[in-house]
N, C-alpha and C positions, 0 to 999 in steps of 0.2 A: 656394347658401345653404341649400337644403333638406337637404343631407347633413350640414351642421353643426348643424342644429336639435337633434337628439337629444343631441349633445355639450354644447351650450349649456344645455339643460334639465337635464342631469345635473350640470353644474358649478355652476349658478346657486345652489342651496341652500347649498353649501359656501362660495361666495364671499360670500353674504349673511351667513353666520355669522362668517367670519374677517374682521371689520372692522378698519380701521386707526386709528380714532379713537373717543374717548369724551369726553363732556361730563358733568361731575359737579357736583351741588349738595350741599354738606356742612354738617353742624351737629354740635356736640359741646361738650365741656368743655375748658377751658384752665386748666392748673395752672401757677402761677408760683413760682419759687424764686430766692433771692438778689435780693430785690426792693428792697433799700435803694438809694435814689437819691442820698443825700447830705444836705447842710444848706444853707440859704440864707445862712448866715453862716460865716466862718472859725472861729469859736469853738464852733460847733454840733457835733452828733454825726452820724455817717454814716447813722443810721436816722431822722433827723428827718423826712425825706420818703421815703415808700416806696409801692410799688404793692400792691394786694390780692393775696392768695395764690391766688385762683381767679376765674374768670369764664367766659363762654361764647364760642364761636368759630363763625362761619359763613363759608362760602367757596365759591369756584368753582374747578374744576380742568379743564383741557383736556389730555387724554392722547393722544399720537400714538405708536402702536406700530409696531415693525418686524415683519417676518414671522418673527422668531426669538424671543429671550428679552428683548429690550431695549425700553424705552419712554422717551419724553421727555414731561415734564409741566410745564405752565405753570400757576401758581396765584395766586389772590388770596384773602386771608383777612382777616376783620375780627374782632378780639378786643375784648371789652368787659370792663373790670375797674374797679378803684377807685384813686384817687389820694388818698393819706393824708398830711396835713400836721400833724405834732404840735405845731409851734411857731407856725403861722400866718404864717410868712415868705413863703409863696407864695400861699396862698389868702386872706390877710388876717386870718384867725382860725383857730384849731385846728379841724380837722375833716376830712371826706373828701367826695369827689364822684366821679361817674362819669367814666371816661376811655376813649377808644377808641384802638386801634392798627391801622393798615393794614399789610398785608404782601404784597409781591410777590416771587415766587420762581420758580426753575427747578430741576427735579429730574430725575435719571436713575433709571429703575426697572429692576430685574432680576427677571424672572419665573422661578419654579422649573419651570414647564412652558412650552413654546414656544407663542406665540400662534397659530401656524398649525396647531396640533393641535386647535383648537376646544375647549379645556377649559371645562367648566362651573364649575370652581373653580380659581382662579388665585392662589396665594400669591406675595408679592413682598417684596423689600427695596428701600429707596430712600435716596438721599443727594442733597443739593443745596445751593444758596445762596439767600439771600433778603435783601431790604432791608425794614426795619421803619420805618414812619412813625408816630412817637409824637405824638399830638395833645394839646397842652396844654389842660386844661379851660378852658372859656370864663370860668368864675368866678374864675380866677386873676388876681391883681392885678399879677403880674409876667409879661410875655411871653405873655399869654393868647391872642394871635393868631399864635403861632409854632408851627411843626412841627419835629421833630428826626428826621432820617433816620439810621439806623445799619445797617451790614451785618452779616450773620451766616451761619451754615450750619446745616443740619438733617439728620436721619438717622432711620430707623425702618423700619417695614414694615406689612404688612396683608394682606388677602385680598379678592379679588373673587368675586362669585357671579353667574353669568349667569341671568337670569330668563326671557329670551326672546331672539329675534334682535335686538331693538331696545333692551331694557332690562336693567339690571343694578344690583346694589348692592354696597357694599364697606364695610369698616371699616379705619381707619388708627390707628396709634399712632406718634407722632413726637416727637422732641425737637428744640427750636430753641435755639441759643445765639447771642445777639445783644448787641451793645454797648448800654450804657445811654444814655438820652437826657440831654442837658444843656441844650438850649434856649439856645444862644448863651452858654454858660458861666455860668449863674446858680447852679450847685451847687458846693459845696466838699466835700472828703473823699469823693469818689466813686471807687469802684473795683470791679473784677470785671466779670462779664458776667451778663446776665439769662438765666435758663433757663426755657423754656416747654415744657410737655408737652401735646400734643394727643391727645385720644381722641375720634374722630369717626366718624359713619356717613354715607355718601353714597349718593344715588340717581343713576343715570347713564343717559344716552341714548347708544346705540352707533350709530356711523355709518360 
């Protein structure tokens, strides 16, 4: 055992640095496009009910890296925006109220430098799939207790910065394309997909 001690002591610092996992807490802005949800009546317009154009997003990400250039990431995100009803067919009277969206997803990450080279700066691109849970505002008079799950995909990139052997930070810019919620078919004249752009900063624990 004594003869291996110098080898262990020499390898240990590098092993501590080249970790295989990261846990991230993120926060940032969420920009929404193509937000028209439809109308509560067949005679209405496609933009009678729509989401707000912007909101905030918070989330958690668990990243498991290989010894090369690939990583696997599991994520949860919560986006807060606004639900706008111009005719009052859903909320009971014209107006707007807050609305939340839960998001569960899996992504593949490709790093431009290998993780086993212990880089302090690590740019990456990513793509993956997710499911969005649109939570109907409680103040709605129609299906206020229902959720609407929709699948989608996302893509983007970012950069990680190692602060120490245990801590790091990163920024992400991602686009999400997801089906629009319909809450058991209450909307008419609905079409297209909802596009979300995330710009976030994350603080991470490396293990």
